[in-house]
C-alpha positions in Angstrom: 0.0 -0.1 0.0 2.7 2.4 1.0 4.7 1.7 -2.4 1.5 2.3 -4.2 1.1 5.7 -2.7 4.6 6.7 -3.5 4.1 5.6 -7.0 0.9 7.7 -7.3 3.0 10.6 -5.9 5.7 10.3 -8.3 3.2 9.9 -11.1 1.5 13.0 -10.1 4.8 15.0 -10.1 5.8 13.8 -13.5 2.3 14.7 -15.0 2.5 18.2 -13.6 6.0 18.4 -15.2 4.9 17.4 -18.8 1.4 19.4 -18.2 3.3 22.8 -17.7 6.9 22.8 -19.0 7.1 26.5 -18.8 6.5 26.4 -15.0 9.3 23.8 -14.9 11.5 26.2 -17.0 10.8 29.0 -14.6 11.6 26.8 -11.7 15.0 25.6 -13.5 15.7 29.4 -14.0 15.1 30.4 -10.6 17.4 27.5 -9.1 20.2 28.7 -11.3 20.0 32.4 -11.4 22.1 34.6 -9.4 21.0 38.2 -8.7 23.6 40.9 -9.5 22.6 44.8 -9.7 22.4 46.2 -13.0 25.5 47.7 -14.7 24.9 50.7 -17.1 21.5 49.3 -18.3 23.1 46.4 -20.0 21.4 43.2 -20.8 22.8 39.8 -20.4 20.9 37.3 -22.3 22.0 33.6 -21.6 21.3 30.8 -23.9 21.0 28.5 -21.1 18.8 28.6 -18.1 20.3 25.0 -17.0 23.6 26.4 -15.6 24.2 29.2 -13.2 23.6 32.7 -14.7 23.7 36.4 -13.6 22.1 39.5 -13.6 19.2 41.5 -12.6 15.5 41.2 -13.3 15.7 42.1 -17.0 18.5 39.4 -17.6 16.7 36.7 -15.9 13.4 37.7 -17.9 15.1 37.8 -21.3 17.0 34.6 -20.6 13.8 32.7 -19.9 12.2 34.3 -22.7 14.8 32.6 -25.2 13.4 29.3 -23.8 9.9 29.7 -23.4 9.0 32.9 -25.7 6.5 35.4 -24.4 7.2 39.2 -23.8 9.2 41.1 -21.3 7.5 43.7 -19.8 8.7 46.8 -17.6 6.2 47.0 -14.8 5.7 50.0 -12.3 5.4 48.5 -8.8 4.3 50.2 -5.6 6.5 53.2 -4.4 7.3 53.9 -8.0 9.9 51.3 -8.3 10.3 49.5 -11.7 10.8 46.0 -12.3 10.8 43.6 -15.4 8.9 40.1 -15.8 8.1 37.8 -18.6 4.5 37.3 -19.7 3.6 34.1 -21.5 -0.1 32.8 -22.2 -1.7 35.0 -19.5 0.9 34.0 -17.0 3.8 36.1 -15.3 7.2 34.5 -14.8 9.0 36.6 -12.1 12.2 36.1 -10.4 10.7 37.4 -7.1 8.0 34.4 -6.8 8.5 30.9 -6.7 5.6 30.2 -9.0 4.1 31.5 -12.1 1.1 33.7 -11.4 -2.0 34.6 -13.6 -1.7 38.0 -15.2 -4.9 38.8 -13.8 -3.5 38.6 -10.1 -0.3 40.2 -10.6 -0.2 43.8 -9.0 1.5 46.5 -10.9 1.1 48.6 -13.9 2.5 47.1 -17.1 4.3 50.1 -18.9 6.0 48.6 -22.2 7.6 45.7 -23.7 11.2 45.3 -24.0 12.0 44.9 -27.5 14.7 42.3 -29.1 17.9 43.4 -28.5 
């Protein structure tokens, strides 16, 4: 009985990985991302999120965009601070949060899309 429960749990995990590969890519990117403050508004766009990569919110979002697509938005948050996050299929992939969230539940004013570099 115990083995059956373990197999069911493992199967459920595998199904969730297959059913939302973008969420898995976000999780992998979060695992490997190392925050560094912005230097002269540069963009560092990495070809892989499977190894450690460095930068700020734009660098995280632009690198994840190369893997899953979508648009990288500049967002005005509370207290007039600005941030960048990736939006794809109605979900926001943000380096500040462990899981993607629906666009409708994300607080902030979406200002403009960062165009391809």
